[in-house]
C-alpha beads as a LAMMPS data file, in Angstrom:
LAMMPS data file: protein, C-alpha beads

139 atoms
138 bonds

1 atom types
1 bond types

-500.0 500.0 xlo xhi
-500.0 500.0 ylo yhi
-500.0 500.0 zlo zhi

Masses

1 110.0

Atoms # bond

1 1 1 23.514 -235.137 -210.680
2 1 1 23.864 -232.150 -213.224
3 1 1 21.749 -229.588 -210.474
4 1 1 23.464 -231.040 -207.330
5 1 1 26.830 -230.151 -208.745
6 1 1 25.246 -226.492 -209.741
7 1 1 23.748 -226.168 -206.628
8 1 1 27.001 -227.225 -205.140
9 1 1 28.717 -224.876 -207.162
10 1 1 26.512 -221.839 -206.479
11 1 1 26.474 -222.629 -202.513
12 1 1 30.097 -222.527 -202.475
13 1 1 30.278 -218.966 -202.587
14 1 1 27.577 -218.318 -199.878
15 1 1 27.823 -218.645 -196.172
16 1 1 25.752 -222.086 -196.941
17 1 1 28.846 -224.123 -195.951
18 1 1 29.491 -222.592 -192.914
19 1 1 25.873 -223.393 -191.139
20 1 1 25.504 -227.183 -192.649
21 1 1 22.925 -227.321 -189.996
22 1 1 20.285 -226.154 -192.189
23 1 1 21.243 -229.163 -194.768
24 1 1 18.716 -231.370 -193.561
25 1 1 16.069 -228.932 -193.218
26 1 1 16.790 -228.369 -196.595
27 1 1 16.601 -232.002 -197.654
28 1 1 12.818 -232.286 -195.916
29 1 1 11.775 -229.084 -197.216
30 1 1 12.652 -230.503 -200.988
31 1 1 11.052 -233.714 -200.220
32 1 1 7.814 -232.179 -199.026
33 1 1 7.703 -229.711 -202.091
34 1 1 8.019 -233.365 -204.161
35 1 1 5.329 -234.725 -202.167
36 1 1 3.359 -231.449 -203.144
37 1 1 4.154 -231.760 -206.933
38 1 1 3.428 -235.448 -207.072
39 1 1 -0.150 -234.589 -205.295
40 1 1 -0.821 -231.836 -207.856
41 1 1 -0.036 -234.250 -210.666
42 1 1 -1.873 -237.183 -209.547
43 1 1 -5.183 -235.138 -209.135
44 1 1 -4.588 -232.934 -212.399
45 1 1 -3.884 -236.639 -214.263
46 1 1 -7.106 -238.255 -212.357
47 1 1 -9.055 -235.716 -214.522
48 1 1 -7.879 -237.362 -217.469
49 1 1 -10.274 -240.201 -216.624
50 1 1 -13.416 -238.472 -217.397
51 1 1 -12.321 -236.414 -220.043
52 1 1 -12.244 -236.491 -223.758
53 1 1 -9.049 -235.513 -224.608
54 1 1 -6.942 -236.943 -221.669
55 1 1 -3.474 -236.095 -223.186
56 1 1 -4.840 -232.386 -222.476
57 1 1 -3.858 -232.605 -218.704
58 1 1 -0.465 -232.782 -219.544
59 1 1 -0.509 -229.662 -220.771
60 1 1 -2.537 -228.137 -217.233
61 1 1 0.291 -230.250 -215.414
62 1 1 3.230 -228.195 -217.078
63 1 1 1.582 -225.079 -216.076
64 1 1 1.447 -225.670 -212.986
65 1 1 4.636 -226.826 -212.947
66 1 1 6.295 -223.500 -214.676
67 1 1 4.289 -221.809 -211.639
68 1 1 5.639 -223.708 -209.427
69 1 1 9.617 -222.669 -210.691
70 1 1 9.034 -219.118 -209.707
71 1 1 9.776 -217.993 -206.249
72 1 1 5.918 -216.994 -204.608
73 1 1 6.979 -213.300 -203.403
74 1 1 7.053 -212.075 -206.624
75 1 1 3.295 -212.548 -206.575
76 1 1 1.059 -210.195 -204.550
77 1 1 -2.752 -210.139 -203.708
78 1 1 -5.239 -213.065 -204.750
79 1 1 -2.561 -214.649 -206.702
80 1 1 -0.287 -215.139 -203.776
81 1 1 -3.000 -216.414 -201.575
82 1 1 -3.932 -219.280 -204.310
83 1 1 -0.430 -220.401 -204.775
84 1 1 -0.256 -220.587 -201.197
85 1 1 -3.210 -222.196 -199.850
86 1 1 -5.314 -223.371 -202.457
87 1 1 -2.292 -224.589 -204.911
88 1 1 0.353 -224.817 -202.394
89 1 1 3.036 -224.115 -205.283
90 1 1 5.036 -221.958 -202.522
91 1 1 6.056 -225.354 -201.199
92 1 1 7.620 -226.572 -203.989
93 1 1 10.370 -224.523 -204.659
94 1 1 10.557 -221.127 -202.395
95 1 1 10.111 -222.787 -198.954
96 1 1 13.454 -225.290 -200.033
97 1 1 15.330 -222.292 -201.319
98 1 1 14.502 -219.583 -197.953
99 1 1 16.276 -222.421 -196.084
100 1 1 19.182 -222.027 -198.250
101 1 1 19.266 -218.133 -197.949
102 1 1 18.373 -217.947 -194.239
103 1 1 14.905 -216.886 -194.442
104 1 1 13.283 -219.672 -193.100
105 1 1 11.097 -219.853 -189.971
106 1 1 9.708 -223.099 -188.152
107 1 1 6.399 -221.538 -189.074
108 1 1 7.228 -222.743 -192.686
109 1 1 8.613 -226.092 -191.781
110 1 1 4.978 -226.857 -190.113
111 1 1 3.574 -225.465 -193.427
112 1 1 5.126 -227.407 -195.657
113 1 1 4.203 -230.668 -193.338
114 1 1 0.632 -229.516 -193.463
115 1 1 0.835 -228.593 -197.245
116 1 1 2.295 -231.969 -197.916
117 1 1 0.095 -233.650 -195.809
118 1 1 -3.265 -231.949 -196.982
119 1 1 -2.438 -232.072 -200.831
120 1 1 -1.476 -235.641 -200.129
121 1 1 -4.919 -236.681 -198.502
122 1 1 -6.886 -234.690 -201.112
123 1 1 -5.126 -236.170 -204.293
124 1 1 -5.675 -239.901 -202.961
125 1 1 -9.303 -239.149 -202.409
126 1 1 -9.347 -237.567 -205.979
127 1 1 -7.714 -240.730 -207.055
128 1 1 -10.190 -243.465 -205.187
129 1 1 -13.117 -241.596 -206.333
130 1 1 -11.824 -241.961 -209.678
131 1 1 -11.060 -244.726 -209.596
132 1 1 -14.646 -246.416 -208.600
133 1 1 -16.217 -244.418 -211.427
134 1 1 -13.570 -245.788 -214.078
135 1 1 -14.063 -247.644 -217.338
136 1 1 -11.582 -248.628 -219.863
137 1 1 -11.269 -247.211 -223.187
138 1 1 -12.089 -250.568 -224.619
139 1 1 -15.305 -251.546 -223.233

Bonds

1 1 1 2
2 1 2 3
3 1 3 4
4 1 4 5
5 1 5 6
6 1 6 7
7 1 7 8
8 1 8 9
9 1 9 10
10 1 10 11
11 1 11 12
12 1 12 13
13 1 13 14
14 1 14 15
15 1 15 16
16 1 16 17
17 1 17 18
18 1 18 19
19 1 19 20
20 1 20 21
21 1 21 22
22 1 22 23
23 1 23 24
24 1 24 25
25 1 25 26
26 1 26 27
27 1 27 28
28 1 28 29
29 1 29 30
30 1 30 31
31 1 31 32
32 1 32 33
33 1 33 34
34 1 34 35
35 1 35 36
36 1 36 37
37 1 37 38
38 1 38 39
39 1 39 40
40 1 40 41
41 1 41 42
42 1 42 43
43 1 43 44
44 1 44 45
45 1 45 46
46 1 46 47
47 1 47 48
48 1 48 49
49 1 49 50
50 1 50 51
51 1 51 52
52 1 52 53
53 1 53 54
54 1 54 55
55 1 55 56
56 1 56 57
57 1 57 58
58 1 58 59
59 1 59 60
60 1 60 61
61 1 61 62
62 1 62 63
63 1 63 64
64 1 64 65
65 1 65 66
66 1 66 67
67 1 67 68
68 1 68 69
69 1 69 70
70 1 70 71
71 1 71 72
72 1 72 73
73 1 73 74
74 1 74 75
75 1 75 76
76 1 76 77
77 1 77 78
78 1 78 79
79 1 79 80
80 1 80 81
81 1 81 82
82 1 82 83
83 1 83 84
84 1 84 85
85 1 85 86
86 1 86 87
87 1 87 88
88 1 88 89
89 1 89 90
90 1 90 91
91 1 91 92
92 1 92 93
93 1 93 94
94 1 94 95
95 1 95 96
96 1 96 97
97 1 97 98
98 1 98 99
99 1 99 100
100 1 100 101
101 1 101 102
102 1 102 103
103 1 103 104
104 1 104 105
105 1 105 106
106 1 106 107
107 1 107 108
108 1 108 109
109 1 109 110
110 1 110 111
111 1 111 112
112 1 112 113
113 1 113 114
114 1 114 115
115 1 115 116
116 1 116 117
117 1 117 118
118 1 118 119
119 1 119 120
120 1 120 121
121 1 121 122
122 1 122 123
123 1 123 124
124 1 124 125
125 1 125 126
126 1 126 127
127 1 127 128
128 1 128 129
129 1 129 130
130 1 130 131
131 1 131 132
132 1 132 133
133 1 133 134
134 1 134 135
135 1 135 136
136 1 136 137
137 1 137 138
138 1 138 139
């Protein structure tokens, strides 16, 4: 709720409220970004099934979360390629923000749908494979 209020106050002084037509696209890209973040989280947390110190996956997750907070436009070269195509962190915060700043294209929306679908698909494969080999800590 606080985040929505801060967002509304910040956007009050921009052209955003003049063109509310981007609001549905913003919400869609925000949801797709959350799907990507969920998928990365699920894949990283699944590693704890096999690791001796499963709590360490929290540290890995928070590093990904911190990377997703920054716009990927600040990166260049191989780092930008990794954050866009291998770990699609660009779709978590950057794409929704670009819808609000007017730097959005339909290619980005299509990429966000593909990234969300692929991330979810790959994380589900990792999850299902890990469940097949899972043995409880008490047995």
